[in-house]
C-alpha positions in Angstrom: 117.2 74.9 116.2 118.3 78.4 115.6 118.2 80.4 118.8 116.4 83.8 118.3 115.9 86.6 120.5 113.7 89.8 120.0 115.0 93.6 120.8 111.9 95.6 121.1 108.3 94.5 122.7 106.0 96.9 121.0 103.5 96.2 118.0 106.3 94.5 115.7 108.3 93.1 118.6 105.1 91.1 119.7 104.8 89.9 116.0 108.0 88.7 115.8 108.0 86.6 119.0 105.0 85.2 118.2 106.0 83.9 114.7 109.2 82.6 116.0 107.4 80.6 119.0 105.2 78.8 116.3 108.2 78.1 113.9 109.6 75.1 113.7 113.2 74.9 113.6 113.4 78.1 115.8 113.8 78.7 119.5 112.8 82.1 121.0 115.2 82.6 123.9 114.5 86.0 125.4 113.4 89.6 124.8 114.1 93.0 125.9 112.9 96.7 126.0 113.9 99.7 128.1 110.0 99.9 128.7 109.9 97.1 131.8 106.4 96.7 131.5 106.3 95.8 127.8 109.3 93.6 128.2 107.8 91.5 131.3 104.5 91.4 129.5 105.9 89.9 126.3 108.3 87.5 128.2 105.3 86.1 130.1 103.0 85.8 127.0 106.0 84.0 125.4 107.2 82.0 128.1 110.8 83.2 128.0 113.2 85.3 130.1 112.8 89.2 129.6 115.6 91.7 129.7 115.8 95.6 129.9 118.6 96.1 127.6 120.2 94.2 124.4 123.5 93.8 126.3 121.8 91.7 129.0 119.7 89.7 126.6 122.9 89.3 124.4 125.0 88.1 127.1 122.4 85.9 128.9 120.7 84.0 125.8 123.6 83.9 123.3 121.2 83.9 120.4 122.2 82.9 116.9 120.1 85.9 115.6 118.1 88.8 116.8 115.2 90.8 115.7 115.6 94.6 116.1 111.9 96.0 116.4 112.7 99.1 118.0 111.9 103.0 116.8 114.0 103.8 113.5 116.6 106.1 115.1 117.6 103.5 117.4 118.3 100.9 114.3 121.8 101.8 113.5 123.5 101.8 117.2 121.6 98.3 117.7 122.8 96.9 114.3 126.1 97.3 115.6 126.0 96.2 118.9 124.2 92.8 117.5 126.9 92.5 115.4 129.6 93.1 117.5 128.7 89.7 119.2 128.7 87.8 115.9 125.0 87.9 116.0 122.9 87.9 112.7 120.6 90.7 112.5 117.1 90.7 111.3 116.1 94.4 111.3 112.6 96.1 110.8 112.1 98.6 107.9 113.6 100.8 107.3 117.2 99.7 107.6 118.2 103.2 109.1 117.1 107.0 109.4 119.5 108.0 106.6 121.5 106.5 103.9 124.7 107.2 105.6 123.6 105.0 108.4 122.2 102.1 106.3 125.6 102.1 104.3 127.6 101.7 107.4 125.3 99.5 108.9 125.7 97.1 105.7 129.5 97.6 105.6 129.6 96.9 109.4 127.7 93.6 109.3 129.8 92.7 106.1 133.3 93.4 108.0 131.9 91.0 110.9 130.9 88.2 109.1 127.3 88.5 110.2 124.2 88.6 107.8 122.0 91.5 107.7 118.2 91.1 106.9 115.9 93.9 106.6 111.8 93.4 107.0 110.3 94.7 103.7 107.4 92.5 104.2 105.4 93.4 101.2 107.7 91.5 99.2 106.0 88.4 101.3 102.4 89.5 100.5 101.0 86.9 98.2 99.1 89.6 96.0 102.2 91.6 95.7 104.0 88.8 94.8 101.7 87.6 91.9 101.7 91.1 90.7 105.5 91.1 90.1 105.1 87.7 88.6 102.8 89.6 85.7 105.1 92.1 84.7 106.8 90.0 82.2 103.7 88.4 80.9 101.8 91.8 80.2 104.7 93.1 78.3 106.0 95.3 81.4 109.7 95.2 80.3 108.6 97.8 77.8 107.2 99.8 80.4 104.3 100.4 82.4 102.1 102.6 84.7 101.7 101.8 88.1 99.7 103.4 91.1 99.6 102.4 94.6 98.1 103.9 97.7 98.7 102.9 101.7 97.0 104.8 104.1 95.7 104.8 107.7 95.4 106.5 111.0 98.5 108.5 112.4 100.8 106.2 114.2 101.8 109.1 116.3 98.5 108.9 118.3 99.8 105.8 119.7 103.8 106.4 119.6 104.4 110.0 119.5 107.7 109.4 118.3 106.2 108.7 114.8 105.2 112.8 114.7 109.2 113.7 115.2 110.8 113.3 111.6 114.3 113.1 113.2 113.1 109.9 114.8 110.7 108.3 112.3 111.5 110.0 109.2 107.8 110.6 108.6 105.5 109.0 106.2 107.7 108.7 103.2 110.6 106.9 105.1 108.3 104.9 107.3 105.2 104.2 105.2 105.7 104.8 101.6 109.0 102.9 101.8 107.1 99.7 101.6 106.0 100.7 98.1 109.2 102.2 97.2 111.4 98.9 97.8 108.4 97.2 96.1 108.8 99.0 92.6 112.6 99.1 93.3 112.6 95.3 93.2 109.8 94.7 90.4 110.5 97.6 87.7 114.2 97.5 87.7 116.4 100.6 87.6 114.7 104.0 88.8 116.3 107.4 87.5 114.0 110.1 88.9 111.4 111.1 91.6 109.1 114.0 92.0 107.3 113.9 95.3 104.9 116.3 97.2 104.6 116.2 101.3 102.1 118.1 103.3 102.3 117.6 107.1 100.2 119.1 110.1 100.1 118.2 113.4 97.3 115.8 112.6 98.3 114.5 108.9 101.5 113.4 106.9 100.5 112.7 103.1 102.7 112.3 100.4 102.8 111.7 96.7 105.7 110.6 94.8 106.1 109.7 91.0 109.0 107.5 90.1 110.5 107.1 86.4 112.1 103.7 85.7 114.9 103.2 83.0 112.6 101.0 81.1 109.9 103.8 80.6 107.7 102.6 83.5 106.0 105.3 85.5 105.2 104.5 89.4 102.9 106.9 91.1 102.6 106.1 94.9 100.5 107.4 97.8 101.3 107.4 101.5 98.9 109.0 104.2 98.9 109.0 108.0 95.6 110.6 109.3 93.6 109.1 107.0 90.1 109.1 108.8 89.0 105.4 108.3 90.8 101.7 108.5 94.1 101.3 107.2 94.0 100.4 103.6 96.3 99.7 100.7 95.5 99.4 96.8 97.4 99.1 93.6 96.8 98.9 89.9 99.5 98.2 87.2 98.8 98.6 83.3 101.0 97.6 80.6 100.2 96.7 77.0 99.1 93.2 77.7 96.7 93.9 80.3 95.9 95.5 84.0 96.3 93.9 87.6 94.5 95.4 90.3 94.7 94.6 94.0 93.4 96.2 97.4 93.4 95.3 100.9 89.8 95.6 101.5 88.6 93.4 98.7 87.7 89.8 99.1 89.5 89.1 95.9 93.1 90.0 96.7 94.1 90.2 93.0 92.2 90.6 89.5 94.0 90.5 86.3 92.5 91.8 83.0 94.4 90.7 79.8 94.1 92.3 76.5 91.9 90.1 74.3 93.2 88.5 71.5 92.0 90.5 67.9 88.5 89.6 66.9 87.4 88.5 70.7 84.9 91.4 70.8 85.3 92.4 74.3 88.3 94.8 75.2 89.5 92.7 78.2 89.4 89.1 79.6 89.0 89.5 83.4 90.6 86.6 85.4 89.3 86.9 89.2 92.1 85.0 91.2 91.8 83.8 94.7 95.1 83.7 96.8 95.5 81.3 100.0 95.6 83.7 103.3 99.2 83.3 104.2 100.9 85.3 107.1 103.7 87.4 105.3 105.4 88.0 108.7 106.0 84.3 109.2 107.1 83.8 105.8 109.6 86.6 105.9 111.1 85.6 109.3 111.1 82.0 108.2 112.5 82.7 105.1 115.4 84.8 106.8 116.0 81.7 109.1 116.3 79.8 106.4 118.8 81.7 104.7 121.0 81.8 107.8 120.8 77.8 108.0 121.8 77.5 104.5 123.7 80.3 103.3 121.3 81.3 100.8 120.9 84.8 99.6 117.6 86.4 100.8 114.8 87.9 98.7 115.4 91.3 100.0 118.9 91.9 100.3 120.7 94.6 102.7 121.5 96.5 99.4 117.9 96.5 98.8 117.1 97.9 102.1 119.8 100.5 101.4 118.6 101.5 98.1 114.9 102.1 99.5 116.3 104.5 101.8 118.0 106.4 99.2 115.2 106.8 97.3 112.8 107.6 100.2 115.9 110.5 100.7 115.3 111.7 97.0 111.5 111.7 97.7 111.9 114.0 100.7 114.6 116.0 99.1 112.1 116.5 96.3 109.1 117.4 98.1 111.4 120.0 100.2 112.9 122.0 96.8 109.8 121.3 94.8 111.8 119.6 92.1 112.7 116.1 90.5 115.4 114.5 92.3 118.3 111.8 90.9 120.2 110.5 93.8 123.6 109.3 93.4 124.0 105.9 92.1 125.5 103.2 94.4 127.4 100.3 93.0 125.9 97.1 94.2 128.7 95.2 96.4 130.0 92.3 94.7 
């Protein structure tokens, strides 16, 4: 059994604790939060001890791995605290508030011989996995066009720290980073981003266009303050066809392939139904499997660092109203 603890008892902490409890081979040994009401409530619901600080939790339970599910600005310090005890780290996205903090976190864990995993859960959504699998069959290695949208109510209405860019990074670093990580993992090397960001007290909207080395253009939208239910959508077009998906559709993925010459219709549409699977369960089970076997994860710590770097580049582009090419970071051996 892999002993796991959860640091942070908010929305994501509850998700982590719930998934660990139902996971064969995992033992949830404790939770903690500076908010005693939240910690005691989750501890009671999960049937495990609860603590006020990470130090108390780690000392009392001695877990093999710990999930960090706290506000972004607290990630870097807690990653170090967990790593100092030789405990593997599973951190919610984004890895850190800045690329400097993210780089330090990656090095810090490596120097102490602990694994660092980051919860870019979109990679574990079946529809996005299927989209990634369609890039090569549709001729996407020679370039394509991608558009993705992610929108919902402003989380700052529930947790005020989201409205403080010095704590959350805003909609680009916190929400758009889901899609930034996905396109970096799917389309290869990005070379430039040009972004726009509009913020008021009630909304935080961003649009960013990424250009890739193979010619792919990816345009992302992220919106906090949308007057409706949270939703996502994507569309990818390459020489061989189009792939579409949206969260509020009964069909999670639709593929329209270019018809062969003489077929009459321009496209052949193939509806695909994907079995409902819990991406958070799949993600956390995958991370624990990597700890147990020593295998590499689908999303590496370096991938998470790259996502932060490109989110920063998008923020810089929006501020300076020009395309930005961030410094290139060599992937560690």
